[in-house]
MIMI-138334 format. One record per residue (C-alpha): z, x, y; residue in one letter. Coordinates in pm, whole numbers, plus 32768, in hexadecimal, padded with zeros to 4 digits. Last residue first. Layout:
ZXYA
...
END
This chain:
6972851C9D94E
68F483F29CB4V
683D82A39D25T
670A83429D73V
6607822A9D94S
649682739D2FK
64D3835B9C45A
641B84C79C00L
6405859B9AD6N
629885809AB0R
61E7848C9B8EP
61E2830D9B67Q
60E8828F9C5ED
5FF183BD9C56I
5FD684319ADAE
5EF285569B29C
5D9385689ABCG
5D58869F9BD3R
5C6285B29C91I
5D6084A99CA7R
5E4185889D2EA
5D7A861A9E27V
5D1F84C59E9FH
5E7584489EBAY
5EDC85899F6DA
5DD0854EA090F
5DEB83E9A08CL
5F63841EA0E1Q
5EED8544A1C9L
5E33844BA292A
5F4A835AA2AFV
602D847AA329V
5F4684C7A429A
5F268333A494P
60B88320A4A4I
60F7846BA570T
600A8410A68DA
612782F3A6FDV
61E78415A77DL
60CB84F3A826P
606983BFA8C5H
5EEE8373A85BC
5D7E83F1A80AS
5D288348A6D3P
5D368422A5B4I
5C1F850BA509T
5BF585C6A3BEI
5B6A8724A3D4F
5AE8881FA2BDD
5AAE89A7A315D
5B4D8980A467M
5B1F8A3FA5A3C
59FA8934A601E
5AD6882BA5F7A
5BC288C3A71CT
5A8088ABA801E
5A1A8779A791H
5B5286B4A824D
5AA68570A809G
5B9984C4A6FAE
5CC88594A6E0T
5CE88693A5C5V
5DB886C1A478I
5CE58822A3F3G
5CA7889CA2BAL
5C8389E4A2D9I
5C238B07A1E7R
5CED8C55A1C5A
5C408D7CA1ECG
5D358E5BA27FR
5CAC8E45A3EFA
5C7C8CC5A3B6R
5E258CD2A3A0C
5E3C8D80A4EBE
5D228C7BA577E
5DF48B4AA502I
5F458C06A5A9N
5E768C0AA6FBG
5E108A8DA6EBL
5F678A3EA6A3T
5FCC8AC7A7E0K
5ECA89FFA887D
5F4488D1A801K
60A88933A884G
609B87E6A952P
5FCD86E7A888I
5E7D86ADA83DD
5E7686B7A6B4V
5E728811A5FEA
5F3C87B3A4D8L
5EBB88C0A418A
5E7B88D4A297I
5E588A13A224I
5DBB8A3EA0B3P
5DA28BC4A034T
5C648C169FFEG
5C688D85A03EN
5DBF8DDAA02CE
5F288D76A0F4L
606A8DC0A071L
60C78E9AA150A
60918DB7A26BI
61E08D07A1F7P
62C08E11A273G
62FE8DE3A3DCH
61828DB8A465K
61818C6DA3CEL
62BF8C05A46CE
61F28B96A5B5A
612D8A98A523A
626C89F5A4AAH
625189E2A33CY
620188F8A213G
61DD8970A0B1E
60FC89089F9FA
6113897E9E15H
600388929DB2I
60A587849C92Y
5F9F86569D1BS
6093856A9D4CI
61E485FD9DEFE
6143873F9E3CK
605786B69F43L
6147858E9FC5K
624286ACA01EL
6141878DA0C9A
60E18641A17BG
622E861AA1CEE
62978755A25DL
6156877CA31CA
61A085FAA3D6V
630086B8A412P
625A87C7A4CFY
616486C0A571M
627D8650A644P
628487ADA701G
61BC889AA662R
60F18887A525G
60A08936A3D5I
603D88E0A252F
601F8A03A16BF
5F8089CE9FF9A
5FA08A779EADH
5EFC8A339D4EE
5D9D89EA9DF3N
5C8C893B9CEBN
5CA387DE9DD2A
5C6988819F1FY
5AEA88589F2DT
5AE8871A9E7DT
5BDC86A09F88A
5AC0868DA097I
5A1985B09FCCK
5B3C84BC9FB1A
5B8984EFA130I
5A208461A17DH
5A318361A07EE
5B7F82D7A11CD
5B108316A2A7Q
5B398180A2DER
5CBB81C3A270L
5CE2828EA3D1V
5C5E818DA4ACR
5D2D8085A3FBA
5E68815FA468V
5E0A817FA5CBL
5DE97FDDA5A7T
5F267FCEA506P
5FC8809AA60BI
5F557FC3A73DS
60A27F1EA792E
61488077A78EI
605080C7A8B8E
607C7FA7A971R
61E27FD7A956G
61998151A9FBL
611280C2AAFEK
62087FB5AB3AI
632580CCAB23G
6283817DAC33D
6287808CAD27E
63E58033ACD9R
6455816FACF9S
64FE825AABF9Y
665382E4AC8ER
678D822CABD2R
676480BFAB43G
65F980DDAB2BR
6612821AAA7AG
66FB816FA92FL
65F6806BA923K
64EC8150A92EL
6589825CA83CA
65BF8117A750M
644D80B1A76FM
640C823AA6F8I
64FF81F6A5ECL
645880D4A57FV
62FB8166A570A
6373827BA4A2V
640E81A0A3AFQ
62FC80C1A3A0S
61F48203A34ET
62DD827CA23AF
632E813FA185A
61A68106A162K
6185827AA0E7T
629882B29FDES
622783759E9BA
62D582B89D5DV
61D081A59D7AS
624A803C9DADI
62BD800B9F03E
630E7E929F48P
62D47E0CA089G
62BC7EBBA1E2A
63BD7DDBA284H
64837F2AA326L
65CA7E7FA327Y
66907F0FA453V
680E7F4EA487G
69557EC7A452R
6A5D7E77A353G
6A717FEFA304T
6AFC7FB1A18BE
69FD7E6DA16CR
68A27F27A1D2A
693C8056A10AI
69737F819FB2T
68127ECA9FE6S
68177D69A03DG
66AB7D61A0DEV
65E87EA8A05EV
65207F7FA159N
6649800EA1F1C
66A980CDA34BL
684780BEA368S
694180B4A481M
6AAB8179A4A7V
6B5F81B8A5FDF
6C3582A6A581A
6DBD8294A53AG
6DB983C1A466K
6DD882D9A305Q
6CB28222A37FN
6C018363A38FA
6C7983BEA22EE
6C04826AA19DR
6ABA829CA223V
6AA883FDA1A7A
6AFC8381A04CA
6A008261A05AL
68EA8377A0CFT
694784549F75D
6929831E9EC1A
67FB82979F24T
67F081259EF9E
67768094A01DG
663B80C39F9BS
6571814AA0A5Q
668D821BA122S
66D5826EA299I
68148285A316A
685E829AA479V
69C08300A51BV
69F282C6A66CL
6AF683A0A711D
6BCC8319A82ER
6CF282AAA734S
6CFB843EA6A3G
6C768506A5B8L
6C968688A582I
6C1086A5A3E0P
6CF98735A2EFN
6BE487D6A23ER
6C148727A0E5Y
6BC185EBA18AR
6A848622A20AF
69C8872BA102E
693E8605A018A
68BB8562A173A
6808866EA1F6Q
68568674A36AQ
676F8602A491V
67D8864BA5FDE
67C3859BA742A
684D85DFA8A0H
67DC84C8A99CI
66CE84B3AA8AD
66598379A9F7A
64B583C3A9D0L
64CD850FA987D
65FF854AA907E
65E0840BA828F
647A8435A7C4A
64A685A2A766Y
65C08554A675E
6521841BA5F7G
63FE8508A591V
650585C7A4CAL
65938485A45DG
6457841CA3B2A
6454857FA2F5H
65BD8510A252L
653C83D3A1F3S
6417847DA11CT
6515854DA079G
6699850EA0BBC
67298469A1FBG
68198464A30DL
67D08469A4A3L
68E68487A585V
68D1843CA6CEV
69AD84C7A7EAR
6A7D845DA934N
6A5282D0A92EL
6AC38230AA61E
696D818BAAB4A
696080EAA975L
6AA78052A984E
6A597FD6AAD5R
68F77F50AA74P
69BF7E73A953S
699D7EBBA7EFT
69717DE7A6C4G
684D7EE7A649M
67B17DBDA57EG
676F7D1EA6A6A
665E7E2CA6D4L
65687DB2A816V
64A47EC3A8BES
648A7F5BAA00S
63937F2CAB40G
64897E16ABC9L
63547D08ABE0D
62AF7DBBAABFF
63AD7D5AA9D3D
632C7DE7A874L
63F87D9DA721R
63427C58A6D3G
62477D0EA610R
628C7E6FA5BFI
62E57E85A454T
62057D76A3DDN
60D37E18A493S
61637F6EA3EFL
61247EABA28CT
5FDF7E27A2F4D
5F4B7F7EA37AP
5FE8801AA281Q
5F5A7F4FA134E
5E6C8055A111H
5F638159A0ABI
601580809FD4E
5ED480249F20K
5E91818D9EEAL
5FF081AF9E66M
5FFA80A39D79F
5EB381169CB3H
5D5480CC9C6ED
5D627FBD9D6BY
5D0A7E519CFAG
5E497DAD9D87G
5F187EBC9CEEK
60327DD79CA2E
61AE7DD79D22A
61537CDA9E3AA
60E17BE09D6DA
623F7B9A9D68A
62687B2F9E9ED
63D07BAB9F19L
64967AA49FDAN
65BC7B1A9F1FL
66D979FB9F82E
683A7A319F77A
695979B89EC5I
6AB279EB9F35E
6B987AD39EA5R
6CFE7A659E61T
6DFB7B309DAEV
6F007ABB9C98P
6FFC7BC59C53V
70067C739AFCN
70527DC59B7AN
6F267E439B5BL
6E9D7D549C4ED
6E187C029BEDR
6CEC7B529BE4I
6C627A099B24E
6B0279C09ADAV
6AA0786B9A4BS
69A977C39988D
690A78B69892A
6A3E79849887T
6AA97AB39966V
6C107B269976I
6BFB7C009AACA
6CBD7D449B38I
6CCE7DC19C7AD
6D437F259CBCN
6C2F7F709DBCD
6BA87E2B9E38D
6AB77D539D67L
698E7C8E9DFCY
69347B479D8AI
67E67AB69D85V
671B799C9DBDR
65A079DA9DADQ
655879919C51T
64A479D59B1AH
63907ACB9B8FA
647E7B539CA2V
65747BDB9B92I
64FD7D389B28A
64807D699CA7S
65EF7D269D05S
66577E889C9AD
67907EFB9BCES
67577D919AD5A
681E7C899A3EI
67737B3E9A0EI
680C79DA99C7T
674778CD9936E
678D775A9924G
66CD771B9A51D
66EC78849AF0G
67F2795E9BB5V
67877ABC9BD3G
68817BD49BDEI
68947D0C9C9CV
69397E509C3CI
691F7F999CE4P
69B680F09C98S
6AE281609D59G
6BD180939C92R
6B577F6A9BC4R
6B7F7E749AD7A
6AF97DA099C8T
6B6D7CC6988AI
6A647BF997EAI
6AD47AAD9754R
6A9F79B69635D
6A8A7AA19529P
6BEB7B169509E
6C2F7B9393DAN
6AD47C6193F0A
6B307D149516S
6A627D4C9644L
6AA17E2C9761V
69CF7E6E98B3A
6A507F949983I
6A167FF39AFFG
6ADF81569B08F
6B6B82789BDCT
6C6F838A9B89G
6DBD83869AEFS
6E21827A99C7V
6F6582169972Q
6F8680EF9A10H
6E3380B79993L
6EA9808F984FA
6FB17F759896D
6EE97ECB9912C
6DA17ED79822V
6EBE7E589730A
6F4C7D4397FCQ
6DE67CC4980BF
6D8A7CFC968EL
6ECE7C25962DD
6F237C7194BAG
6FDB7DAD94C4K
6EEC7E709547N
6F737FB495FAC
6EC4809694FEE
6D897FE99506G
6D9780189695I
6DE981929646L
6CB781A39534H
6BC08120962BA
6C3E8201974FL
6C188332967AV
6AC8829C961EE
6A6082879781T
6AE4841C97D1D
69C6849396D8T
6969859F9607E
693A848694D3S
69DB8459939FY
6B26841F93B2F
6C3283EC9293H
6D8B834D92F1H
6EC383D5923AG
6FE383A2935BL
6FD1851A9394G
6E3C84E493C5E
6ED883E894D1L
6FA584D49588R
6E9485CD9588A
6D8784F695FBR
6E748455973BL
6EAE85EF9799A
6D1F8625978ER
6CD684BF9835Y
6D8C853F995AN
6C7D85059A59E
6BEA83BE99CCI
6A8983CC9A56I
69A182A89AF6G
68EE81A89A4AN
696F80F798F1H
68FB802197DEV
69E37FD996DEL
6A2A7F419580A
6B517EA294ECV
6B667E659360D
6B107F8F92BCG
6C6C7FFA9281S
6C5E814F933CQ
6BCB80B59447D
6A5F80869484L
695E8136957EH
6856809F962CP
67BA8176968DH
66E582C29634A
679A83EB95D1N
674883B89477V
65DB836F94C9E
65B084AB955DT
659A84D696EAP
668A863496FDP
67C886119713G
68D385B99842H
681185669989T
66C384D798C7A
661A839F99B9W
664F829F98C7R
65C1811998BAT
669A801B982DH
66BF7EC99782A
67B27DC49749I
67A17CAC965EG
67ED7B1C963FA
672279F695C0I
66817A90948DA
65C079A493D7R
644979CC940EQ
64297B4A9423F
65367B6192BDV
64367A5F9207T
634A7B87925AP
64117C7F914FD
64427D9991F8W
63FC7EF691B6D
62707F04922FA
629B7E0D933BH
63A97E9F93CCT
62EF801293A0K
61C17FBD9471D
62A77F09958EN
6364805795A2L
6211811C95B3R
61BF802E96D7A
62FB807A977CV
627281DF9793K
631D832996ECG
6439833F9604P
648282229529S
6597811894E1K
65CE7FEE9414S
67227F3493E1I
67807E259315V
68F57D9B9357I
697C7CB39270R
69DD7B509257D
688C7AD891D6D
67D67B7A92C9D
68747C249423I
67677D0694C6I
67667E6B952BA
663E7F1395FDV
65EC807C9639G
652781549716A
64F182C4974AS
647783AB9876D
64AC82EC99B5Y
641B82919B00G
647F81749BFDR
62FC81259BC6Y
636080C89A77E
644D7FA99ADEL
63557E8D9AD8R
62F37EF09975R
64627EDF9913L
64697D66997FG
63507D45989AN
640A7DBA9784I
65367D0497D2L
64877BD297F8V
63CB7BF996C9T
65177C4895EAT
658B7B199698A
64BB7A1E95D0G
65B8790295B3A
663D787E96F3K
6793791297ABG
68307A6097B8I
67547B6D9829Y
67BE7CF098BEG
66C67DD4994CV
674C7F3699AAI
667680649A47G
66BA81C69A86C
66D382829BBAM
END
């Protein structure tokens, strides 16, 4: 959830580090800090708030020559877990001597016991963080070899970590290690960059090394040496990022979220391109690594995810059951390994994660592997931990998603899940003719979304009517129920309006008691089976004074007349319709948040990549 940047190489390290932190701002954070080596001593600057505030502080506190001559340093954006977001709790943290600095993502679960032991040895702590304890522990273990000290300290640690460690006594190297929190190392020309996310690296190099759990690396300006925590050398291949640095810029839009909403015709084209087989009426998803016989022999599909990815999985549940005639279920990844799930070798487990680093989903993947299930992933980030540990799956190819609130990753997830269900269905009961027909509809998704985006101004005008409300309900049936959940999540994430998504039939079972005159109801009333029942629920809401915003099918004038306001989507297959419908709700949430003056790309308390459980 936090961001790490480390750099060693050419003069001007401070500027590289702060620019790297700016590229990690989208991950969500509440404070930031930087440490460099200058004249054989460690110099630190920290601040609560944004990276811009840290940048101002470093320029105010440090002599300009420090920026020019520093060649090594580490930096961090913190999302508070232990202690509030204050300057003293911000990273980097120093050891007792002040000669070792540390930045850390993750949680040290046994930090209280370690802290008590270190206090007994005379250590004094200034922060409330678990990270400062690890810094002191490394310092206590340091007998002149920083690498060995880090190894010895990490052997005593329970929990998760991605770390970068700097020592004034060994200024030509940075030590970095990971367990459960991502670390990627960029290999440049006479410079090496360490980061928790490749977006901090892409401006410098496309050549990267991904660390695996329990890897520890000695990083210099010209080399990367990787070992395990027992000091045994290991080999990790250099990979190519193939990312465009410009993709992490706003490109003229006011917010990354708006840019990413409008990118969806292109990102969906990238997701779908080359993956439809119209001769067989099926899809081509080579990354699944499965034969038709293996797919035909599956008994069940289990979809795992958290947040937005969980909602995508719920759409997938409808797709697998409707298209492939196979039992499908969605499970919350955070709960999965704690409930002793029943799995077998004929169960397909699909782990869904935009970042591929979600800690809960990664833990669920390991549990599913342990139980002998057939496990694959659906990720957006190439080289991510979940993608590597599953070894098979499908990449979204949606490009970098910078806004904390997911938009284009969700629609690409749904598109891939529909294609996976089509592939599975063609090996079971779905006919070639129906497969070709559905394939043509999937192919048209980018066009359908573009038609919704042309209503941007209309949706912005509608948003003015709803922006002053503090509560809203989203309702839907069938595959539109998860769309209602996702629409509510988007609104609450970025506008801070209390919004809840419900199956339309559930209104009468409690929530209708909360309706008052003017309460917003956002109803997914598109032309799918069950629409008439949804219209009945809408009338029940209107009778209690609710104001109805409907998502309706183009040309369905009778349904549109039942609404106070409406947004249209093109007529299409019920599963395909989930994508243009959710795009309409993304735009609605965006404009409500904009009118309310909210910080859209970095909502309070939220992080892009949730790497702690």
